[in-house]
N, C-alpha and C positions, 0 to 999 in steps of 0.2 A: 389890029386884028389878032386874036389869040391863036397861038400855034396849036395845031391839031396833032395828036399822037396816035399811032396805030395801037390798038388794044390787043394784048395777048393774055392768055390764061395759063397758069401753071399750078401743079400740085407739088407741095414741098413737105419734107419731113420736119416736124416741129423741133425735135431735139437738135438737129444739126443744121437745118435750113437748106439742106441739099434738095435740089429738084428731083422728083421721082421720074419725071419724063421731061422732055424738052417743052418749052412754051409753045402753045398752039395759038395761031392767029384767029381772032374772032370775026374778022372782016369789018369791024367797027372802028371808028375813030372817036377820041374823046378830047375835050379841051384840056390843054396842059394846065391852065389856071385852075379849072375845076378839079382836075386830078390831084394837083398839089394840095388843094383844100381838103380833099378826102384823105390824102396821105397824112396830113397834119393831125386829123382826127383819129385815124386808124392805120398806122404805118405797117402793121403786120399784114394787112390785106391789100393795101393800095401802095404800090411801089413804082418807081421809075427805073427802067433798065437803060443804062448808058453803054453804048458800044463805040469804041474808038478804033479807027483803022490802024492796021499794022501793029496791033497789040500794044499800042501806046497807052500810057496811063491817062485816065480821063482829064486830070488836071493839066497834063502836057498838051492835050488836044483842045482843051477848052479855049485856049488863047487863039487858036487858028479856026475855031468854029467847025471842026470836023467831027465832033461827037454827035452820034445819032441817038435820040431818046425814043423809048417806047414805053407806053403805059403797061404795067404788069399787074394783073389781078391774081393774087395768091390765095389758094385754098390749102389748108393744112390737112395732112393725111389722117389726123385724128378727129377731124370735124365731120359731122354727118352731113351728107348732101341733101338739100331740101328742094 
């Protein structure tokens, strides 16, 4: 069974990549496998956000399985909303 990820949306500044506001939950979940496929085709808009407990680096936590992943849909501030 494919892992499901909670989907968040964020608006970012294209020049720096900084988030203009914090990510907003959409209330939806997406398949990790499908999201990775979308990310491969368009990494600017389809990203995975990894959060590790206790401010550990993701690679340190990966071995313990404590990293939490979220699907992140990115819109850029210079894109027109349709």
